[in-house]
N, C-alpha and C positions, 0 to 999 in steps of 0.2 A: 268512287261508289262511299254511301253515307254509312256509317257502320255505328252512330251513334245508337241505333235501335237495340244494337247489340247489348249495351248496357244498359238498359231498360228494366227496373223492377220488374220481377216474373212472380206469380205466386206459385211458393212453395206449397206443395200439397202434404197435410199432415194425415200420416197413415193413421187415421183413427174413427172408431163412427162408421158413418156412410162411404168413407173413402175406403176403408179396412173392407167392408162388405162388397164392395165395388170388387176390389181386388179380384174377393173369393169367387164372386160370381163372372167376374172375367175369365177366370181360370175353370169353372166348372164347364163354361161355354165354348171354352177352347176345348176341352174333352168333349164335349157332345157335339161340336162340330166336325172332330176330327173322325170320329166315330160314325156318324150320319154321311157327310159327305165326301170322305175319304180324300181328302187335298193330297198332292204331291206324291199320291200313290202308295200312302200309308194307309194300309187294310189290313182285316185277320185273315188271312188266305188258309188259316187252317179250321177256322169254324169253333175253335173251342174257346168257351167263356173267360178262363182267365189272361187269354190272350187280348180280349178286349180290356181288360183291367189294367194290362199293362201299358197298351195305347193310352188310354185315359190317364194312365200316370203323369202325360205331359203336362196337362193342366195343374196336378199339382205341382209338379216340379216351378211351373211358372208362379205359383201364389207363393211358395217359398223364397224362391230367389229375390222377387219383390220385396216380400216382407224382410228379408235378409237386408238387401240394400236400402231400403228406406225405414227399418228400423233399429238396426243393429250399427250400421255404420254411422249414423248420424248422430248416434248416442257414443260412439266411440271417439269422432271427430268432428264435433260441434262445430267448431270454427270454420271448418271448410264448407258449411253450408249456412255461414253467414251472409247478410247483404248478396240475396239471390236475385240474379239478372237474368235475362232471356240467353244469354253467352253462357254462363255457367249452366241453365237447365238443358241448352242443347246439349252442352259436352257430357253433361250426369246422364242424358237418357241414351245418348250413345252407348255410355258403358254399359250402363243397365242394360240394354238390349246385347251387347255382347256377352256379359257376365248369363242372362236367359239361356242365349243361344247355348256357351259353352257347357252349362248345366242339363240343359235339354241333349247335347252331343255325349256328356259323361252315360248319362242316363240310355240312352240308345246304343251306345257302347259297349254297356255294362250287358244289356240283353244280348248281344250278338259277340259274347266273350271276348272285348276288346280287339278282333278282328282288323280294324280298318282306323284303329283309335287314332294312328298318327299320321293319317291319311289329309293331308291340306284341303284337299279337294270336297272329301267328306264332311269337315267343319265348313268351310265355304258354303255350302248347300244349306246346311243347318244354319246358318246365319243369315244367309239369304231369306230362308223361309222365314224365321224369327224377325228379320227386318220389316219384312212384307206385312206382319201382323202388328208386333209390338210397338213400331215406332208410332201406328194409327192409335193404338190403346193407350201407349203412356204418355205419348207427348198431344196430340189433339184431343183425345177425350177429356184428361187430366188437367191439362194446361192451356191449350188453345183457347177453349171457350172463357175459362177467367180472364185469359187477355186479350180478347174482344172487348172484354165488358169493359170499359173504361173506367165507369163509374165505381164499379165495386176495385179494381186495381188500385185508383187513385185513394180509395177509403185504406186498401192497404199499406200503399206507400205513407200516408199520413202519419201512418203509427210508425215509421222507422225513426230511428234518432238521427239527429245530421249534427255534423258540427262546422258551425260559421266561423271562420277566419276573416279576421282584421289583420290591420299592420300593428306592426310593434307587439308581435306574438300576442294579440289579443283573440280571445275567439270563446264562441257560445254553442254550449250544448244544449238542443231541445230537440223536440217532436216537432216533425213539419207539422201535425195540427195545431200544434199550440202557438202558432205562427198567424198572426191577424193580417200585418201587412208591415210592409219595410219601406220607409222614405227617407229620401235624400237629401241630407241639409249640408249644402257646402262639400267639405273635405269628409264629412263623418255621414253614417247613415243610424235612423232611429228603429230599431226593431221592437214591433209592437207585440206582446205576447198576452195568452191568457191560459195560465196551469191553474187546475181545481177549482175554477172559478174565479180568480182573482187574477188583475191585470197589471202589466209591468210594460216597461219600456228598456231596451238594453241601447247604449250607446259605442257605436263600434267607430274607430277610424277606418274608412274604408272608402271606397266608390259603390256606386249603387251597380256600375257593371260587372265589379268583382264577387260581389254579394247576388249578382244575377247568374254567373257563371256556375256557382255552388249550388244553389237552389231550381235554377228551371232546366228540366230533364224530360224527356217525353214521357207524358201522360202523369206528370206531377201536376199535382193541385197549385201549385206557384206559378203566377202569370204576371206578366208586365203590362199596366195599363196605360201607364203613362211615363212619360221620361224622368220621372221623379218618384214612380212607385210601384212598388211589387206587390202584390196581392194573394190572400189564402181563398179560391174561389168558395171553400165550404163555408167561409161567415158572411159572405156579402149577398145581398140583393139589391136589384136594380132599382132606382127612385124614379128616373126619367130616361127615354131611350128616344132618338131618331136616328135616321141613316147615317148623320155626321156626328153627333156627340152624345155622351152618353154619361150622368151620374150614378154613383153607386153608394152605398151605405153598409155598415156594418150591422147586422141584425140585432146585436146586443147592446150595441152602443150608438153614439151620437153622431161618430165621424163619417163625414161624405168625403169622396173621392170622385175625381174627374176621371175620365176615361179619353183619352186622345182618339182622334179619329182612325189612327191607324191601327186602334187596336180594337176599335167599337165590335165588330163581327167576331173576332177570337170569345172578346167577353162574353157577348151574346149566347155564344154556343154553350158557356161554360156557367152561366147564372141562371138564376129563376128569372122571368119577366114577366114575374106579377108584380106590378107598381104598387108601392105603398103610399099610405099618406105622410110623405116624413118631411113636409115644408117647414116644420117648428125646426129642424137639426140644423145643426153650422158644423163646418168641418171643422177640425180641432187639429192644432199643429203636432 
């Protein structure tokens, strides 16, 4: 089983603006849902209004629990939330759901005078109910939609810092979005960069294959297009293409790069296919 996808960068939802309002609305809708549809036998058997307020309080517990987990803990332990991946997201949302379930259990036990507080079966029931609703809300609605949006996630990944290591303890720290392309040159690689509108080239002693292992990951904007080249798809357009070959060019510069037959299909999927009149351009080394 290929578990590489678990290490894929995953959107880390920032709880502010629309995301914060979404959590509040989810909590309020949870309260309304419980009061109207009475799931799992949760209902006001007394008919008194104050009992409805207590039942609606489960939604408030949900809101406060999420805000605690998503605002307070990241502020206290920021390092835990760096380099966010699908694996971390899955683990984190499981923890969040357990915390929400436990807080709901405390809330429920409080109003029952803690009669069944130490009953594992009772807590398991609350946890199961929370899993049924919470996993969908937290993981699918807030995460999967963005995860499936490859273009948006690629843009998120482009803003991540990366450390490219060569031989002899050489290294280069940059953002993926700053990389234009990487070209193999015998026992070296030329890493072409653009930062703040200025173009530069860094030479590292390394094989292209070693650089490829460091830069190419699922949903990364970096792709191999030729045995001698890696490209950042954000910076290229197609010059000409057919079923067996393709030539691409940097959007802002004169460099043209060939695309090998084996990579034509992949490159086509990730580059604009609007041909440009770039016949005067020539490939630079």
